[in-house]
C-alpha positions, 0 to 999 in steps of 0.5 A, spaced: 500 499 499 503 506 497 500 513 499 503 519 497 501 526 501 503 533 500 500 534 506 499 530 512 492 528 513 488 522 517 489 518 512 497 518 513 496 518 520 493 512 520 498 508 515 503 510 520 499 508 526 496 502 523 501 496 526 504 495 519 511 496 518 511 503 514 516 506 510 515 514 511 519 517 505 521 524 506 522 528 499 521 534 495 519 536 488 526 539 486 530 533 489 534 529 484 537 524 489 529 523 491 527 520 485 532 514 486 530 513 493 523 513 490 524 508 485 527 503 491 522 504 495 517 502 490 521 496 488 520 494 496 513 496 496 512 491 490 516 485 493 512 486 500 505 488 497 500 488 503 505 487 508 508 494 509 505 501 508 509 506 504 508 513 506 510 519 501 511 525 505 513 532 501 518 535 507 517 542 505 510 542 506 510 538 513 516 542 516 513 539 523 513 532 521 520 532 518 522 535 525 518 529 529 523 524 525 529 528 525 529 529 518 535 534 516 535 533 509 532 529 503 531 524 501 530 521 508 526 514 509 524 512 516 521 506 518 515 505 523 514 498 526 507 497 530 506 505 531 514 505 534 519 509 530 525 504 528 530 509 525 531 513 518 536 513 513 538 519 509 541 519 502 541 514 496 539 507 499 538 501 495 532 496 494 536 491 498 538 495 503 531 497 504 529 490 504 533 487 509 531 493 513 524 491 513 525 484 514 529 486 521 524 491 523 518 485 522 522 481 526 522 486 532 514 486 532 
């Protein structure tokens, strides 16, 4: 399940709080590296299907949420499992590394 949000709303909050392993991707429209990270996130979303949720957030439109997740630059991908923050990665990340991260997070819950 992939959802994109330019502003955070109740659906995004439900996805993050819904008990699934959730990748929260912080991006910005003018961010070139964000495109490769989005492709990696899409690949992992396709791999896991309905087992994970993906929430894309425009960090420039949601500075409060970005601050809550400690985002200092884009792209940043944060991982939430069972409504608990697991961690974040900033910069380019491969689908293999994201997949491994999701596997490890699922073992925690």
